[in-house]
N, C-alpha and C positions, 0 to 999 in steps of 0.2 A: 661772567667768569670769575670765580673767587682768587684771590691775590693771597696768595702761601702765604707764611709767617716769613718764612726766608727771605719770599719779594717781598713783603713792607720790611725788614729789619734793614735791605740791603738798602733802599731807597731811600730811609731815614737815614742812612750814613753809617749803620752801625749798631749792634747789643747797646752799649748805654744811651745813645743818639734816641732809638725808638723807646726804650722805658723810661726815659727821663722826659717825652714829649706827650703833654695830653693831647694836643690835637690828632696825635696817630690814629688815637683810639675815640674820637668822641662821638660816631655814630655807631659804637659798639652797643647793640641789647644786652649783652655781658655784664654790662657797668649797672643796670636795672635790679639786683638782684631782690629788693626789696619792695620791687614795684604793686605788688598784691596785697602786702602787710600797712594796714594805717601806721605814719609817725607815730602817736603815741594813742592808746587807748582812756587811758586817765590822763596819766602825765608820767614822763620819763622817772621821773624821783620817789613816787608812788609805787611805781611797779618795780622796779629796783627793790624799795623797801620788800615789799608782800616776797619777792623771793629771799630775802634776809630773816623774816620774821612770820610769815605762812605760810602762804603757798599762793603760784603763779602757775598759768599755761602758756604755751610759746608755740606759735601755731608754724613748724616747719614746712607746710605742705609747700609752700610757692617758692623757695630760694632756694630749695635744693633740687640738685639735677641727681637723677636717678638712673643707672645703667644696670641693663637684666641681660645677664650672659648663661647661657645652657647650650651642656653638650657634656660630652664622656671626658672632655679634655679641657672643662671649666675651672677645678682646681687647679690643675697643674696648670693652667696661663696664670691666674694668683700666685700660685706657688712660685713661677719662673719670675716673676716684678716683685713679690711682694717680702721683707724681711723675715714678716712675720714666723712665728711656728704653726704654722699649719697640719699638724701632725692631730690634733683633737677637734677636726674642721668635723663636725655633724649638722645635720637639721635641726636646727631653734639655736646653732650657734652664731654668735656675731663675735666678730674683729676689729679694732681699728689698723684698718689697710693700711699700712708705708708702702712707698713707691719710690725710688731712687735711681739717678740716673748711673750709666758703667760707672763714672768716679766717685759718684760717692755723694753724689749732692742732692738733696731733697726735692721731689717733684712735686709731692704733695702725700695728704691721707685722704682717708676715708671711711664709713663701715659699710663692712661686708657683712652681709646677714647671707646665712646658707639656708636659704628657703624649703630644700629637698636633695635628695640625692642628683647630683648635674647641675644642679640650679641656684644662683646665688645673684644678689643686688648689690651691689656699688654704690655708694650715697654720698655725695660730696662736691668737691670742684676739682682740684689739682691733679689726679691720679685718673682722671676719667677718660679726657683722649688719648695718655698713654698707653692704657688699660685695651681700648682701641685700638689703636696705631699697632698695636701686636696680635690680637683680635683677627686684622685684615691682612697683615703682612707675616706672620708667625706659619709654621705648622700646626695647627689647632684644629681641631674638628671643634667648634664652638658655635654660636648663631648671637646676634646681643640685636637689644631693641634697647630704647631712650624714652624716658622719661624727662624730657629739659625743667630748667627752672621758668618762673615765670617772666623773665626778662624776654626770652626766645621759645616759647612756649604759645601755641595757641589754643585756646581755650582752655579749661579747670583740669590741674591734676589729675594723673591717674590713680593716684595712693595720700590719704592725707597722713599726717603726721603732728600731733599733739605731743607736747613733754610738760609734762606734771611736774613741779618741783617745788621743794622747801619745805621748811620746817615739820608744816601741817599736809603736806603731801600724799603722806602715809595713810592718813586719817580719811582724806579726802576720797582715794583709790579703793578704802577699805569698802566706802559707804555707795562708791558711782560699780563697782561690778557685780555683777549680776550673780548672787554665789559665793563661796569661797575663791580668795587669790591665788594661784598656783605654787607653790615654792618656786619658785623661777631663780637662778644661780646668776650670779652678777656678769652681765654684760650678757645673758642667753635671753630668750625669748620667747613666747610661749601664746595660746589662744586661749584669750577670756571672754566673755560678753558681758558688751554695755548697750544699754538700753534694749534687749534682744537682737544685738547685731553680734557674731563671731568678729573678733579681732584679735591686731596682735599685740601684746606688748612687753616691751623691751626693759630689761630691769639695768638701767645706768643712774648718771646724778650729773649732772651741769654745775651743783651747785656744792659741789660736798655734802650732799644731804639726801637720804633715800631719793627716788626719784622715781622714776617708768617714761618711756617713750607709746604711747600709743599707734599704730599704723592702721592701716586698712584700707579698702574700698571708696575713692572719694561720695558714690551715692548714699553712704551712711553717714559722709563727715557732721552734717547738722545735725544730728539725735545724737554722736557722739558728743560733742558740744554740747548742746544742750545738756546731756547729764553730767558733765565735770562740773560745767558752770552753777547747776544746779546745788550739785554733793556739795561744791564747795560754796558756796555764797555765806554758811554761817561760820566759815572760815576768815571771812574777808577778800575772797579769790580777784586773782588782778590778770587779764590780758595784757601779755608783753609785746607794745608795738616797737617798730623796727629799730626804733632808737636806744631803747634798752637793751633789746636781744644783743646786740655785738658784745655788749660790756660782760657777759659771765665767761667770756674767754678768762680772765681775772682769778676765779674762785676755780674755774676748770684746771689752770695752767694751760692753756692749748693754745700754741701757733697758731692761729685763723693766717688764712690766706698770706704765706711765705710767696715769692716770688719762684714759679716754679723754675727749675736748674734745665733749661732747654733753651736757653740763650747762648751758651758760649759753644768754642769749637766743638768739634766732633759729635754734636745734635742736630747736623745740616739735612740728613733722609729724615730727618723726624719732620724740621721745619718747613720743608718742603710736600710732605703728605701733608701738614696740619692750616687749615683755614687763617689767613690774620683775625678774620671775626669769630673765632673760636676766645676760649676763655683765657689761653695765656695770651693771644692777643690784642687782647682788653685792658689788661693789666699796665699801670703808671705806678713807678717807686717817688717817694716823697724822702724828704728826712734832713738831717744834718749827713748822714756820713756821704762823702762826697769823694770812695775812688770809684778810678775808671777802672778797674776791673769789674767785668761781671759777676765772677765768681765769687766776690766780699761783699756782694749783696743775696746772696744764696744759703742759706742755712742748711747743716746736715740733720740728719736724722738724730745721731748724739745729741748736739748741740740742742734739736727739740724738744730732746726729753724721751723721746723714744728708743733709747739704748733697752728698755725694759721688755721691748718689744721683742728685740732682736733675736733670730736663730740663726746663728752661724754653721751649723750641721747641716743646713740644707744650700743650695746652690741657688742664687739670683741676681737679678740683675745688679751690679755694684757690690758685691760680696765683699771681693777682696780690699776694696777700699772702705768699706764699712767696720770690718775685721780690725784695719788700721787704727780705724777711730776708735773703736772700745779698747784698744791697746794702750793705747799713746794718752795722754794726758788731756784730754780733747776739752773745751768747752762745755762747759755746763749749764742745767735752765736752773734760773733761777727769777724772783720776782724781784722788782727795783720799787721800794716805799718811795713816791715824793717827797721829801720835807713840804711840812704844808706854809712855812714861814718865804723856806727859799721860790716855790709856787704862787704864793701872793703877786710877786715881780710882775706876772704877768697879764694882771686883772688890775691891780692897780695902777700898772702904767697907765690904763686908758683915761685915768684921770690926772694926769701929769703934760707937761708940756717938754715933752722929750720924746728922745726914737722909738719909735714904733715896737714893741713885741711881740712877737706872734702869739695870739690871740685862739687861748685854748677852746674850743667849743664844745661844750658838754653834750654832752656825756664821752665823745668820742671824738678825742680832739685830732684824732688826724686828715690828713687832705690830700690822703689816695689811697688805693687798696691793700697796696703792699709799701712801709713806710719802716724806715731802718734811720734809727740814730744813732748818733756815738755816744761809747759810754767810757769814760777820764778815770784814769785816779792818776794823780800825782802829774797831769796832761797830758800822760799816754793813754792811749788809745788799748780799753783788755775788752770789750765787747762791743756787742750794738742789740739796742733795745728796740723793739717794738710792740705793738698792741698797748698801746698806753691808751688807759681807761680810767673814767670819775667814777668811783663808786659810793653811792650818797649819801648809803647806810654806815660808809666809812667816812664820809666826807673827807675824804681823800682820792689823790691822782696814783693808778698805777702801772707801773710795763712788764712786760716780760722778757727775760734778754737772755741772749747765749753769751756768758762769761768765761773769759778765761779760769782754770779750776781754782788757780791758788788766791782768784780774789773771791769765790762763791761762798766761802763762810760767812751765816748770816750775823751779823751785824757791821761789815764791811762795808764802808764809806766810800760811793763813788762821786760822778757827777755825770748828768744825761746832759749834751748840748741838744738845744730846744729852739729848732728853726731851718730852713730850709736850706740847701747847699745849693748857690746857683738857682740857674732862669730854667721852669718847665716849663711856661706859658697854663700854668693852672692859676683859674682866675676867682680862686678861691682863696688865695696866698696873696695876701696882700704884701706890701715894703716892707719890711720890720728886720731888728738886728736879730742876729743869737743871742739864749739867753743859756746862761748854765743852773742847773737846776741840781742843788743834792739831791742826794739818792740815798737811801740806805738798802742792805742786802738781803734778803729774806728766804725762807722757803719757798718752792712751787710744786705744787701749791702752797697758798699763804694760810687757809683757814684749814684745821683740823679737817680732816678726809673719814665724813664717816657713811660713806657710801656703801662701802662691804661691813660693817659691822652692822647697822640696825637690822632689826627684826623685819624682814619685807614682808614676809610672809602674814601678817594681821599689824593690822594697827594698833589695837589695844593687846 
């Protein structure tokens, strides 16, 4: 019998004890997101550099979770749960779907594809189970099916997804497409032919450059990938491995894998429905944030930078709370650029007879799926940093951060507290002392965003 998340949380001693204790989740297959992706194809530095200088292809086929929802009430289901504007939904349109709890904390986001009238696919992690829960318990005329990620799925996926990104991406795409690339609007998708196979092309970008994501039936993925690699050979195309892939959150300014807002009071019914072996039950938190209030470890849609997506002209779960966030002087999403000399303390310490500092394993130095680190100004907390990554092509460490609005001005100097708060039982964390790292506030996204200004209809 599957233990519910509510039962597992009670047995652990409460929400904070559950999410802090890695032993509670050690057997969860949901931790194996990148089980089917090589750690490095060449090496992570060369792979990152290709994103910045030429072109790279990332395989999203295995680590993403697809939820297919069909029925006359499918759009209503998503509209009732999502903060987004759904008035322009049509076949061929995609949205960054954002869902929150009734009290306005972020449950998660994913990409919602409208495949046809009354037919949708949601791709991601955080909101998948939340949508399933409401599909089962609400009054909706819908059915759903799933294509889980490789950690829990048996056999290959149903759908391949290949992202082609980088400054030379359009040139490669222009060569690989059979015929002319259709005029596809930003965050729309349309049918194209590659290697004689009809597949879909989503126009978007994760590296703030023109790019596409191709997806289609798994049985043609080999031909499609071979065609992309052949077309990219003259451009130095690289395949992105599991080490480099999560670092693209910095250029995209996407706060990935936040702690879903399901562990606080008021969410008991959902936790009773949800198995402890599901995605939410697999998450642990780490970092220097030491609050005993579980909600301090959540993001809000506004703090995660989703305020541009919020449509208050329709009713959705958490609407009133999100409206207050929009009106208030709320936290804002920024990029923190770590000071190089300050960061070097963490590695120089390896060659000194001194108390150990938390070593930043590169390129992703975090030691849990959700990590929250204190951000201070003059010794007072002003924000929470997450998604800390090293970018080789910048030779620098970066974090994303939800920061108090008065400190969101680019150029503001703050301090990131680096190192674990308390015991977690995490074998990846050595005994260490915390270190204060100087960082500078910068815009999010940090790099110039060229995704909508580039000519997507032709490479030349």
